[in-house]
N, CA and C atoms as a LAMMPS dump frame, in Angstrom:
ITEM: TIMESTEP
0
ITEM: NUMBER OF ATOMS
624
ITEM: BOX BOUNDS ff ff ff
-5.0000000000000000e+02 5.0000000000000000e+02
-5.0000000000000000e+02 5.0000000000000000e+02
-5.0000000000000000e+02 5.0000000000000000e+02
ITEM: ATOMS id mol type element x y z
1 1 1 N -5.875 -7.263 -17.895
2 1 2 C -5.086 -6.689 -16.804
3 1 3 C -6.01 -6.214 -15.686
4 2 1 N -5.652 -6.524 -14.451
5 2 2 C -6.416 -6.074 -13.297
6 2 3 C -5.624 -4.994 -12.561
7 3 1 N -6.304 -3.899 -12.234
8 3 2 C -5.692 -2.801 -11.473
9 3 3 C -6.23 -2.842 -10.042
10 4 1 N -5.349 -3.021 -9.063
11 4 2 C -5.779 -3.186 -7.677
12 4 3 C -5.197 -2.073 -6.814
13 5 1 N -6.075 -1.375 -6.083
14 5 2 C -5.685 -0.313 -5.162
15 5 3 C -5.777 -0.855 -3.738
16 6 1 N -4.696 -0.735 -2.967
17 6 2 C -4.622 -1.361 -1.646
18 6 3 C -4.41 -0.283 -0.586
19 7 1 N -5.323 -0.213 0.363
20 7 2 C -5.265 0.841 1.383
21 7 3 C -4.186 0.569 2.429
22 8 1 N -3.888 1.585 3.209
23 8 2 C -2.871 1.491 4.241
24 8 3 C -3.448 1.186 5.612
25 9 1 N -2.559 1.006 6.576
26 9 2 C -2.953 0.838 7.966
27 9 3 C -3.588 2.151 8.435
28 10 1 N -4.735 2.059 9.07
29 10 2 C -5.44 3.277 9.478
30 10 3 C -6.431 3.759 8.437
31 11 1 N -6.517 3.047 7.314
32 11 2 C -7.491 3.366 6.271
33 11 3 C -8.378 2.149 6.038
34 12 1 N -9.357 2.322 5.156
35 12 2 C -10.094 1.188 4.612
36 12 3 C -10.357 1.469 3.139
37 13 1 N -11.08 0.6 2.481
38 13 2 C -11.249 0.717 1.033
39 13 3 C -11.934 2.017 0.62
40 14 1 N -12.75 2.595 1.501
41 14 2 C -13.469 3.83 1.157
42 14 3 C -12.529 5.013 0.931
43 15 1 N -11.328 4.914 1.485
44 15 2 C -10.368 6.004 1.299
45 15 3 C -9.86 6.102 -0.135
46 16 1 N -10.198 5.117 -0.957
47 16 2 C -9.858 5.163 -2.383
48 16 3 C -11.042 5.619 -3.244
49 17 1 N -12.185 5.951 -2.632
50 17 2 C -13.391 6.231 -3.415
51 17 3 C -13.186 7.334 -4.45
52 18 1 N -12.559 8.431 -4.045
53 18 2 C -12.347 9.544 -4.98
54 18 3 C -11.487 9.099 -6.155
55 19 1 N -10.435 8.369 -5.877
56 19 2 C -9.544 7.861 -6.921
57 19 3 C -10.294 6.895 -7.836
58 20 1 N -10.991 5.954 -7.221
59 20 2 C -11.725 4.942 -7.995
60 20 3 C -12.744 5.592 -8.917
61 21 1 N -13.53 6.518 -8.393
62 21 2 C -14.577 7.163 -9.189
63 21 3 C -13.99 7.947 -10.357
64 22 1 N -12.899 8.642 -10.115
65 22 2 C -12.279 9.426 -11.185
66 22 3 C -11.653 8.523 -12.239
67 23 1 N -11.011 7.442 -11.818
68 23 2 C -10.428 6.513 -12.785
69 23 3 C -11.509 5.875 -13.652
70 24 1 N -12.668 5.596 -13.054
71 24 2 C -13.754 4.991 -13.822
72 24 3 C -14.267 5.925 -14.907
73 25 1 N -14.217 7.241 -14.668
74 25 2 C -14.609 8.185 -15.713
75 25 3 C -13.597 8.181 -16.86
76 26 1 N -12.411 7.664 -16.586
77 26 2 C -11.362 7.573 -17.607
78 26 3 C -11.228 6.151 -18.154
79 27 1 N -12.283 5.359 -17.951
80 27 2 C -12.386 3.998 -18.472
81 27 3 C -11.336 3.059 -17.879
82 28 1 N -10.981 3.309 -16.618
83 28 2 C -10.14 2.385 -15.856
84 28 3 C -10.953 1.956 -14.642
85 29 1 N -11.165 0.658 -14.484
86 29 2 C -12.018 0.162 -13.397
87 29 3 C -11.165 -0.614 -12.391
88 30 1 N -10.697 0.056 -11.352
89 30 2 C -9.84 -0.624 -10.383
90 30 3 C -10.627 -1.502 -9.412
91 31 1 N -9.943 -2.498 -8.891
92 31 2 C -10.467 -3.338 -7.821
93 31 3 C -9.937 -2.757 -6.514
94 32 1 N -10.829 -2.567 -5.53
95 32 2 C -10.424 -1.934 -4.276
96 32 3 C -10.848 -2.826 -3.104
97 33 1 N -10 -3.777 -2.718
98 33 2 C -10.36 -4.662 -1.613
99 33 3 C -10.272 -3.949 -0.267
100 34 1 N -11.074 -4.403 0.681
101 34 2 C -10.937 -3.954 2.063
102 34 3 C -10.192 -5.061 2.804
103 35 1 N -8.987 -4.761 3.263
104 35 2 C -8.143 -5.774 3.888
105 35 3 C -8.797 -6.394 5.114
106 36 1 N -9.584 -5.599 5.835
107 36 2 C -10.205 -6.115 7.049
108 36 3 C -11.414 -6.996 6.739
109 37 1 N -12.041 -6.774 5.593
110 37 2 C -13.09 -7.692 5.151
111 37 3 C -12.477 -9.019 4.708
112 38 1 N -11.338 -8.946 4.028
113 38 2 C -10.67 -10.164 3.554
114 38 3 C -10.26 -11.068 4.703
115 39 1 N -9.943 -10.456 5.851
116 39 2 C -9.431 -11.235 6.987
117 39 3 C -10.482 -11.449 8.073
118 40 1 N -11.711 -11.119 7.787
119 40 2 C -12.771 -11.222 8.806
120 40 3 C -12.86 -12.648 9.345
121 41 1 N -12.927 -12.757 10.676
122 41 2 C -13.015 -14.071 11.305
123 41 3 C -11.668 -14.682 11.627
124 42 1 N -10.575 -14.024 11.21
125 42 2 C -9.236 -14.538 11.508
126 42 3 C -8.524 -13.587 12.468
127 43 1 N -7.588 -14.119 13.24
128 43 2 C -6.78 -13.267 14.104
129 43 3 C -5.918 -12.378 13.222
130 44 1 N -5.921 -11.094 13.495
131 44 2 C -5.303 -10.138 12.585
132 44 3 C -3.821 -9.911 12.917
133 45 1 N -2.965 -10.256 11.956
134 45 2 C -1.553 -9.892 12.007
135 45 3 C -1.059 -9.842 10.561
136 46 1 N 0.198 -9.427 10.373
137 46 2 C 0.658 -9.242 8.995
138 46 3 C 0.6 -10.529 8.178
139 47 1 N 1.089 -11.673 8.683
140 47 2 C 1.003 -12.903 7.879
141 47 3 C -0.425 -13.247 7.45
142 48 1 N -1.39 -13.011 8.327
143 48 2 C -2.783 -13.297 7.988
144 48 3 C -3.293 -12.36 6.893
145 49 1 N -2.977 -11.084 7.019
146 49 2 C -3.4 -10.112 6.009
147 49 3 C -2.743 -10.435 4.671
148 50 1 N -1.463 -10.752 4.707
149 50 2 C -0.776 -11.08 3.45
150 50 3 C -1.372 -12.333 2.813
151 51 1 N -1.647 -13.355 3.609
152 51 2 C -2.233 -14.571 3.063
153 51 3 C -3.574 -14.287 2.392
154 52 1 N -4.407 -13.489 3.05
155 52 2 C -5.719 -13.156 2.482
156 52 3 C -5.573 -12.349 1.195
157 53 1 N -4.647 -11.387 1.207
158 53 2 C -4.422 -10.59 0.004
159 53 3 C -3.873 -11.456 -1.126
160 54 1 N -2.958 -12.351 -0.79
161 54 2 C -2.372 -13.238 -1.785
162 54 3 C -3.434 -14.156 -2.405
163 55 1 N -4.307 -14.692 -1.572
164 55 2 C -5.385 -15.556 -2.069
165 55 3 C -6.295 -14.804 -3.029
166 56 1 N -6.627 -13.568 -2.68
167 56 2 C -7.45 -12.754 -3.561
168 56 3 C -6.739 -12.508 -4.886
169 57 1 N -5.468 -12.14 -4.822
170 57 2 C -4.699 -11.832 -6.034
171 57 3 C -4.558 -13.066 -6.917
172 58 1 N -4.363 -14.219 -6.304
173 58 2 C -4.214 -15.464 -7.057
174 58 3 C -5.509 -15.86 -7.756
175 59 1 N -6.642 -15.35 -7.262
176 59 2 C -7.923 -15.707 -7.875
177 59 3 C -8.109 -15.073 -9.255
178 60 1 N -7.298 -14.063 -9.561
179 60 2 C -7.368 -13.418 -10.877
180 60 3 C -6.355 -14.064 -11.813
181 61 1 N -6.817 -14.461 -12.974
182 61 2 C -5.925 -15.112 -13.936
183 61 3 C -5.069 -14.106 -14.7
184 62 1 N -5.547 -12.848 -14.79
185 62 2 C -4.812 -11.813 -15.516
186 62 3 C -3.566 -11.389 -14.735
187 63 1 N -2.659 -10.725 -15.439
188 63 2 C -1.553 -10.069 -14.757
189 63 3 C -2.095 -8.864 -13.985
190 64 1 N -1.328 -8.413 -12.999
191 64 2 C -1.818 -7.4 -12.08
192 64 3 C -0.98 -6.127 -12.107
193 65 1 N -1.675 -4.995 -12.034
194 65 2 C -1.067 -3.708 -11.69
195 65 3 C -1.43 -3.435 -10.237
196 66 1 N -0.461 -3.518 -9.355
197 66 2 C -0.726 -3.331 -7.935
198 66 3 C -0.296 -1.937 -7.496
199 67 1 N -1.173 -1.252 -6.785
200 67 2 C -0.883 0.083 -6.254
201 67 3 C -1.243 0.082 -4.78
202 68 1 N -0.236 0.242 -3.919
203 68 2 C -0.492 0.183 -2.487
204 68 3 C 0.105 1.347 -1.735
205 69 1 N -0.62 1.783 -0.702
206 69 2 C -0.163 2.847 0.189
207 69 3 C 0.302 2.237 1.504
208 70 1 N 1.543 2.522 1.905
209 70 2 C 2.049 2.125 3.219
210 70 3 C 1.939 0.611 3.403
211 71 1 N 1.068 0.132 4.316
212 71 2 C 0.854 -1.306 4.46
213 71 3 C 0.471 -1.926 3.12
214 72 1 N -0.368 -1.232 2.357
215 72 2 C -0.758 -1.719 1.036
216 72 3 C 0.433 -1.866 0.105
217 73 1 N 1.384 -0.935 0.212
218 73 2 C 2.601 -1.028 -0.587
219 73 3 C 3.451 -2.219 -0.182
220 74 1 N 3.524 -2.476 1.12
221 74 2 C 4.27 -3.642 1.601
222 74 3 C 3.647 -4.938 1.091
223 75 1 N 2.327 -5.02 1.121
224 75 2 C 1.637 -6.204 0.613
225 75 3 C 1.89 -6.397 -0.886
226 76 1 N 1.801 -5.299 -1.636
227 76 2 C 2.04 -5.366 -3.078
228 76 3 C 3.463 -5.826 -3.368
229 77 1 N 4.415 -5.273 -2.644
230 77 2 C 5.824 -5.616 -2.837
231 77 3 C 6.077 -7.069 -2.449
232 78 1 N 5.534 -7.489 -1.324
233 78 2 C 5.663 -8.869 -0.851
234 78 3 C 5.135 -9.847 -1.898
235 79 1 N 3.962 -9.546 -2.448
236 79 2 C 3.348 -10.417 -3.449
237 79 3 C 4.185 -10.444 -4.736
238 80 1 N 4.67 -9.288 -5.15
239 80 2 C 5.479 -9.216 -6.379
240 80 3 C 6.765 -10.02 -6.235
241 81 1 N 7.356 -9.99 -5.048
242 81 2 C 8.579 -10.751 -4.801
243 81 3 C 8.288 -12.248 -4.854
244 82 1 N 7.151 -12.652 -4.31
245 82 2 C 6.807 -14.07 -4.281
246 82 3 C 6.293 -14.572 -5.621
247 83 1 N 5.572 -13.715 -6.348
248 83 2 C 4.972 -14.13 -7.627
249 83 3 C 5.298 -13.121 -8.73
250 84 1 N 6.556 -12.964 -9.097
251 84 2 C 6.947 -11.93 -10.063
252 84 3 C 6.281 -12.074 -11.434
253 85 1 N 5.955 -13.293 -11.833
254 85 2 C 5.35 -13.492 -13.15
255 85 3 C 3.9 -13.023 -13.212
256 86 1 N 3.284 -12.797 -12.04
257 86 2 C 1.904 -12.313 -12.012
258 86 3 C 1.82 -10.794 -12.124
259 87 1 N 2.959 -10.121 -12.007
260 87 2 C 2.954 -8.665 -11.897
261 87 3 C 3.254 -7.994 -13.231
262 88 1 N 2.38 -7.07 -13.614
263 88 2 C 2.662 -6.219 -14.769
264 88 3 C 3.39 -4.954 -14.325
265 89 1 N 2.923 -4.344 -13.219
266 89 2 C 3.573 -3.135 -12.704
267 89 3 C 3.249 -2.963 -11.22
268 90 1 N 4.075 -2.143 -10.575
269 90 2 C 3.89 -1.819 -9.158
270 90 3 C 3.845 -0.314 -8.971
271 91 1 N 3.003 0.137 -8.046
272 91 2 C 3.039 1.52 -7.577
273 91 3 C 3.127 1.449 -6.048
274 92 1 N 4.207 2.007 -5.507
275 92 2 C 4.431 1.998 -4.061
276 92 3 C 4.316 3.433 -3.544
277 93 1 N 3.359 3.674 -2.653
278 93 2 C 3.115 5.021 -2.137
279 93 3 C 3.44 5.055 -0.645
280 94 1 N 4.367 5.925 -0.253
281 94 2 C 4.699 6.063 1.166
282 94 3 C 5.032 4.737 1.823
283 95 1 N 5.795 3.916 1.111
284 95 2 C 6.068 2.555 1.566
285 95 3 C 7.444 2.476 2.223
286 96 1 N 7.516 2.048 3.472
287 96 2 C 8.818 1.974 4.162
288 96 3 C 9.598 0.734 3.755
289 97 1 N 10.928 0.859 3.588
290 97 2 C 11.725 -0.328 3.279
291 97 3 C 11.917 -1.18 4.53
292 98 1 N 11.827 -0.56 5.696
293 98 2 C 11.749 -1.278 6.954
294 98 3 C 10.957 -0.407 7.926
295 99 1 N 10.384 -1.037 8.936
296 99 2 C 9.562 -0.304 9.895
297 99 3 C 10.455 0.25 10.996
298 100 1 N 10.533 1.577 11.156
299 100 2 C 11.339 2.152 12.244
300 100 3 C 10.786 1.721 13.603
301 101 1 N 11.578 0.955 14.355
302 101 2 C 11.069 0.356 15.588
303 101 3 C 10.698 1.413 16.637
304 102 1 N 11.482 2.484 16.727
305 102 2 C 11.154 3.538 17.686
306 102 3 C 9.823 4.187 17.364
307 103 1 N 9.625 4.477 16.081
308 103 2 C 8.366 5.082 15.638
309 103 3 C 7.203 4.129 15.882
310 104 1 N 7.431 2.837 15.606
311 104 2 C 6.372 1.848 15.791
312 104 3 C 5.941 1.773 17.259
313 105 1 N 6.913 1.779 18.171
314 105 2 C 6.582 1.743 19.598
315 105 3 C 5.787 2.981 20.009
316 106 1 N 6.192 4.133 19.479
317 106 2 C 5.474 5.373 19.802
318 106 3 C 4.05 5.326 19.249
319 107 1 N 3.903 4.855 17.994
320 107 2 C 2.575 4.773 17.395
321 107 3 C 1.672 3.834 18.182
322 108 1 N 2.221 2.694 18.593
323 108 2 C 1.407 1.738 19.34
324 108 3 C 0.993 2.295 20.698
325 109 1 N 1.866 3.111 21.297
326 109 2 C 1.5 3.781 22.55
327 109 3 C 0.34 4.743 22.315
328 110 1 N 0.422 5.493 21.207
329 110 2 C -0.656 6.43 20.866
330 110 3 C -1.948 5.68 20.567
331 111 1 N -1.838 4.555 19.841
332 111 2 C -3.027 3.77 19.499
333 111 3 C -3.78 3.327 20.749
334 112 1 N -3.028 2.997 21.81
335 112 2 C -3.662 2.54 23.045
336 112 3 C -4.511 3.634 23.693
337 113 1 N -4.203 4.89 23.383
338 113 2 C -4.932 6.017 23.96
339 113 3 C -6.17 6.4 23.144
340 114 1 N -6.245 5.889 21.924
341 114 2 C -7.353 6.247 21.032
342 114 3 C -8.59 5.427 21.39
343 115 1 N -9.779 6.033 21.417
344 115 2 C -11.009 5.299 21.755
345 115 3 C -11.269 4.141 20.79
346 116 1 N -11.884 3.08 21.296
347 116 2 C -12.186 1.907 20.475
348 116 3 C -13.054 2.26 19.271
349 117 1 N -13.924 3.261 19.441
350 117 2 C -14.842 3.633 18.357
351 117 3 C -14.109 4.096 17.113
352 118 1 N -12.931 4.701 17.275
353 118 2 C -12.161 5.174 16.118
354 118 3 C -11.702 4.002 15.253
355 119 1 N -11.4 2.884 15.876
356 119 2 C -10.972 1.707 15.125
357 119 3 C -12.166 1.016 14.474
358 120 1 N -13.295 1.034 15.15
359 120 2 C -14.495 0.419 14.589
360 120 3 C -14.903 1.093 13.293
361 121 1 N -14.652 2.399 13.169
362 121 2 C -14.951 3.12 11.927
363 121 3 C -14.108 2.623 10.765
364 122 1 N -12.945 2.036 11.075
365 122 2 C -12.081 1.458 10.039
366 122 3 C -12.477 0.012 9.736
367 123 1 N -13.353 -0.547 10.563
368 123 2 C -13.771 -1.925 10.352
369 123 3 C -12.888 -2.934 11.049
370 124 1 N -12.203 -2.524 12.119
371 124 2 C -11.279 -3.413 12.824
372 124 3 C -11.323 -3.063 14.309
373 125 1 N -11.089 -4.045 15.172
374 125 2 C -11.07 -3.771 16.603
375 125 3 C -9.74 -3.148 16.999
376 126 1 N -9.738 -2.44 18.111
377 126 2 C -8.507 -1.821 18.61
378 126 3 C -7.438 -2.88 18.879
379 127 1 N -7.831 -3.987 19.486
380 127 2 C -6.897 -5.068 19.806
381 127 3 C -6.253 -5.637 18.538
382 128 1 N -7.068 -5.89 17.519
383 128 2 C -6.551 -6.433 16.261
384 128 3 C -5.634 -5.436 15.558
385 129 1 N -6.017 -4.169 15.594
386 129 2 C -5.224 -3.132 14.933
387 129 3 C -3.829 -3.056 15.544
388 130 1 N -3.751 -3.066 16.87
389 130 2 C -2.452 -2.971 17.545
390 130 3 C -1.63 -4.235 17.295
391 131 1 N -2.284 -5.412 17.275
392 131 2 C -1.566 -6.648 16.981
393 131 3 C -0.993 -6.615 15.564
394 132 1 N -1.773 -6.133 14.615
395 132 2 C -1.293 -6.027 13.242
396 132 3 C -0.096 -5.093 13.168
397 133 1 N -0.189 -3.96 13.812
398 133 2 C 0.912 -2.995 13.801
399 133 3 C 2.193 -3.607 14.372
400 134 1 N 2.08 -4.289 15.499
401 134 2 C 3.246 -4.897 16.13
402 134 3 C 3.861 -5.986 15.254
403 135 1 N 3.033 -6.712 14.516
404 135 2 C 3.519 -7.828 13.699
405 135 3 C 4.332 -7.377 12.489
406 136 1 N 4.326 -6.072 12.208
407 136 2 C 5.061 -5.543 11.055
408 136 3 C 6.484 -5.123 11.41
409 137 1 N 6.862 -5.278 12.679
410 137 2 C 8.118 -4.709 13.181
411 137 3 C 9.363 -5.218 12.453
412 138 1 N 9.35 -6.472 12.012
413 138 2 C 10.564 -7.056 11.42
414 138 3 C 10.544 -7.065 9.887
415 139 1 N 9.552 -6.444 9.275
416 139 2 C 9.466 -6.471 7.814
417 139 3 C 10.584 -5.637 7.179
418 140 1 N 11.221 -6.192 6.171
419 140 2 C 12.239 -5.469 5.41
420 140 3 C 12.368 -6.144 4.05
421 141 1 N 11.92 -5.459 2.993
422 141 2 C 11.901 -6.045 1.659
423 141 3 C 12.932 -5.433 0.71
424 142 1 N 13.842 -4.622 1.234
425 142 2 C 14.753 -3.896 0.358
426 142 3 C 15.597 -4.829 -0.506
427 143 1 N 16.231 -5.81 0.098
428 143 2 C 17.12 -6.697 -0.653
429 143 3 C 16.356 -7.46 -1.724
430 144 1 N 15.185 -7.974 -1.372
431 144 2 C 14.377 -8.729 -2.336
432 144 3 C 13.799 -7.83 -3.42
433 145 1 N 13.461 -6.601 -3.06
434 145 2 C 12.897 -5.671 -4.04
435 145 3 C 13.876 -5.408 -5.177
436 146 1 N 15.159 -5.446 -4.875
437 146 2 C 16.182 -5.17 -5.889
438 146 3 C 16.213 -6.228 -6.98
439 147 1 N 15.585 -7.387 -6.751
440 147 2 C 15.567 -8.451 -7.763
441 147 3 C 14.441 -8.264 -8.776
442 148 1 N 13.497 -7.37 -8.496
443 148 2 C 12.342 -7.181 -9.385
444 148 3 C 12.72 -6.352 -10.601
445 149 1 N 12.132 -6.697 -11.743
446 149 2 C 12.399 -5.897 -12.948
447 149 3 C 11.113 -5.365 -13.583
448 150 1 N 9.968 -5.491 -12.886
449 150 2 C 8.722 -4.946 -13.43
450 150 3 C 8.746 -3.422 -13.33
451 151 1 N 8.037 -2.723 -14.222
452 151 2 C 7.944 -1.265 -14.108
453 151 3 C 7.38 -0.883 -12.738
454 152 1 N 8.074 0.003 -12.056
455 152 2 C 7.666 0.381 -10.698
456 152 3 C 7.662 1.895 -10.557
457 153 1 N 6.554 2.415 -10.06
458 153 2 C 6.418 3.839 -9.784
459 153 3 C 6.447 4.025 -8.274
460 154 1 N 7.396 4.812 -7.797
461 154 2 C 7.547 5.054 -6.365
462 154 3 C 7.097 6.478 -6.068
463 155 1 N 6.05 6.611 -5.266
464 155 2 C 5.485 7.919 -4.949
465 155 3 C 5.678 8.223 -3.472
466 156 1 N 5.922 9.499 -3.186
467 156 2 C 6 9.938 -1.8
468 156 3 C 5.492 11.372 -1.722
469 157 1 N 4.616 11.639 -0.762
470 157 2 C 4.152 13.001 -0.564
471 157 3 C 5.309 13.892 -0.137
472 158 1 N 5.336 15.106 -0.636
473 158 2 C 6.438 16.024 -0.329
474 158 3 C 6.561 16.28 1.17
475 159 1 N 5.459 16.171 1.903
476 159 2 C 5.468 16.414 3.347
477 159 3 C 5.662 15.131 4.162
478 160 1 N 5.796 14.005 3.478
479 160 2 C 5.96 12.719 4.163
480 160 3 C 7.445 12.478 4.445
481 161 1 N 7.978 13.197 5.411
482 161 2 C 9.405 13.119 5.708
483 161 3 C 9.81 11.74 6.22
484 162 1 N 8.876 11.053 6.886
485 162 2 C 9.178 9.736 7.451
486 162 3 C 9.555 8.73 6.367
487 163 1 N 8.894 8.809 5.208
488 163 2 C 9.104 7.803 4.165
489 163 3 C 9.902 8.3 2.967
490 164 1 N 10.396 9.541 3.025
491 164 2 C 11.138 10.081 1.888
492 164 3 C 12.426 9.293 1.624
493 165 1 N 13.158 8.96 2.676
494 165 2 C 14.394 8.192 2.49
495 165 3 C 14.098 6.82 1.895
496 166 1 N 13.033 6.186 2.375
497 166 2 C 12.653 4.881 1.836
498 166 3 C 12.349 4.968 0.349
499 167 1 N 11.606 6.007 -0.05
500 167 2 C 11.271 6.183 -1.467
501 167 3 C 12.535 6.288 -2.313
502 168 1 N 13.483 7.064 -1.851
503 168 2 C 14.733 7.237 -2.603
504 168 3 C 15.554 5.958 -2.64
505 169 1 N 15.552 5.223 -1.544
506 169 2 C 16.321 3.977 -1.497
507 169 3 C 15.696 2.908 -2.385
508 170 1 N 14.371 2.822 -2.387
509 170 2 C 13.706 1.892 -3.298
510 170 3 C 14.042 2.249 -4.752
511 171 1 N 13.994 3.529 -5.065
512 171 2 C 14.285 3.975 -6.427
513 171 3 C 15.714 3.598 -6.837
514 172 1 N 16.66 3.765 -5.947
515 172 2 C 18.052 3.409 -6.241
516 172 3 C 18.222 1.903 -6.408
517 173 1 N 17.472 1.121 -5.63
518 173 2 C 17.648 -0.333 -5.64
519 173 3 C 16.913 -1.028 -6.777
520 174 1 N 15.78 -0.464 -7.202
521 174 2 C 14.936 -1.133 -8.194
522 174 3 C 15.234 -0.569 -9.575
523 175 1 N 15.789 -1.422 -10.428
524 175 2 C 16.373 -0.943 -11.687
525 175 3 C 15.359 -0.393 -12.686
526 176 1 N 14.098 -0.78 -12.579
527 176 2 C 13.1 -0.321 -13.551
528 176 3 C 12.067 0.56 -12.849
529 177 1 N 12.561 1.518 -12.058
530 177 2 C 11.654 2.34 -11.256
531 177 3 C 11.744 3.823 -11.611
532 178 1 N 10.678 4.521 -11.28
533 178 2 C 10.608 5.976 -11.426
534 178 3 C 10.137 6.559 -10.099
535 179 1 N 10.766 7.633 -9.657
536 179 2 C 10.404 8.286 -8.396
537 179 3 C 9.67 9.588 -8.679
538 180 1 N 8.509 9.748 -8.04
539 180 2 C 7.726 10.984 -8.17
540 180 3 C 7.39 11.501 -6.773
541 181 1 N 7.765 12.74 -6.505
542 181 2 C 7.405 13.39 -5.251
543 181 3 C 6.114 14.18 -5.494
544 182 1 N 5.082 13.893 -4.732
545 182 2 C 3.77 14.509 -4.936
546 182 3 C 3.652 15.756 -4.067
547 183 1 N 3.554 16.902 -4.72
548 183 2 C 3.429 18.172 -3.995
549 183 3 C 2.078 18.261 -3.289
550 184 1 N 2.03 19.124 -2.276
551 184 2 C 0.79 19.354 -1.526
552 184 3 C 0.217 18.058 -0.957
553 185 1 N 1.088 17.197 -0.474
554 185 2 C 0.621 15.933 0.076
555 185 3 C 1.536 15.459 1.193
556 186 1 N 0.896 14.836 2.203
557 186 2 C 1.639 14.137 3.23
558 186 3 C 1.668 12.662 2.901
559 187 1 N 1.585 11.824 3.925
560 187 2 C 1.69 10.377 3.737
561 187 3 C 0.525 9.813 2.931
562 188 1 N -0.695 10.275 3.219
563 188 2 C -1.884 9.709 2.579
564 188 3 C -2.177 10.427 1.257
565 189 1 N -1.394 10.106 0.261
566 189 2 C -1.51 10.783 -1.037
567 189 3 C -2.904 10.595 -1.625
568 190 1 N -3.504 9.438 -1.403
569 190 2 C -4.835 9.18 -1.964
570 190 3 C -5.901 10.112 -1.394
571 191 1 N -5.657 10.674 -0.209
572 191 2 C -6.6 11.613 0.401
573 191 3 C -6.137 13.065 0.276
574 192 1 N -4.801 13.272 0.306
575 192 2 C -4.267 14.637 0.312
576 192 3 C -4.249 15.28 -1.072
577 193 1 N -3.95 14.486 -2.107
578 193 2 C -3.884 15.044 -3.459
579 193 3 C -4.394 14.016 -4.47
580 194 1 N -5.693 13.662 -4.38
581 194 2 C -6.232 12.616 -5.258
582 194 3 C -6.169 12.971 -6.734
583 195 1 N -6.337 14.259 -7.061
584 195 2 C -6.315 14.647 -8.474
585 195 3 C -4.967 14.33 -9.118
586 196 1 N -3.894 14.672 -8.415
587 196 2 C -2.561 14.39 -8.937
588 196 3 C -2.321 12.89 -9.016
589 197 1 N -2.766 12.155 -8.009
590 197 2 C -2.564 10.715 -8.014
591 197 3 C -3.279 10.05 -9.182
592 198 1 N -4.502 10.465 -9.459
593 198 2 C -5.243 9.917 -10.598
594 198 3 C -4.473 10.151 -11.899
595 199 1 N -3.973 11.353 -12.076
596 199 2 C -3.239 11.69 -13.291
597 199 3 C -1.97 10.842 -13.441
598 200 1 N -1.24 10.707 -12.345
599 200 2 C 0.005 9.929 -12.373
600 200 3 C -0.286 8.453 -12.631
601 201 1 N -1.316 7.912 -11.966
602 201 2 C -1.666 6.51 -12.164
603 201 3 C -2.097 6.229 -13.595
604 202 1 N -2.952 7.092 -14.12
605 202 2 C -3.429 6.889 -15.484
606 202 3 C -2.26 6.87 -16.465
607 203 1 N -1.381 7.842 -16.368
608 203 2 C -0.243 7.906 -17.286
609 203 3 C 0.639 6.669 -17.154
610 204 1 N 0.877 6.236 -15.922
611 204 2 C 1.76 5.089 -15.693
612 204 3 C 1.133 3.808 -16.241
613 205 1 N -0.147 3.597 -15.959
614 205 2 C -0.793 2.378 -16.411
615 205 3 C -0.968 2.359 -17.928
616 206 1 N -1.223 3.494 -18.534
617 206 2 C -1.342 3.54 -19.995
618 206 3 C 0.008 3.208 -20.649
619 207 1 N 1.08 3.705 -20.074
620 207 2 C 2.415 3.463 -20.637
621 207 3 C 2.899 2.048 -20.41
622 208 1 N 2.34 1.368 -19.402
623 208 2 C 2.824 0.03 -19.068
624 208 3 C 1.742 -1.043 -19.172
């Protein structure tokens, strides 16, 4: 079994370091890809990122435990829908069932005001980052997610009001799911409350 941790938009693989290191002390060795490294040299948009992630996932012969935050959750869900037999379990953290278009427009406006250097620290150019964000506008996996029967853990930070409704709707739609609200955390659970996330992940993966 392969355990894969997938970062969100605005993060990179290093944002999982605390989680990865702690899981390794518990004899769990996760794979932590950097989405922007996977797509290096290609024009960045959601289809390109998904294709690169899918190619990486297909390279593993084992079944997969996928754990994704936000964009990472969308990628994990997309892959599980397309290749359900490859999936052992899913963990969706702060994952929207659809992208709120008003919020997306506001975020993209804010992104345009942020210095280019801030994006370079994530390993992506400002232009590519904004193109990727815009390309996610029409994503909606709710109907397809309801067809999945793999064990699914749906996590949402207690302060992540934007994605709380999505978490509850995914839980209602996915018949083999469990919903956990993570206290003392906003959207980025992997950074806001890593200790709790490690504990929840370990228990879920051991049980499944």
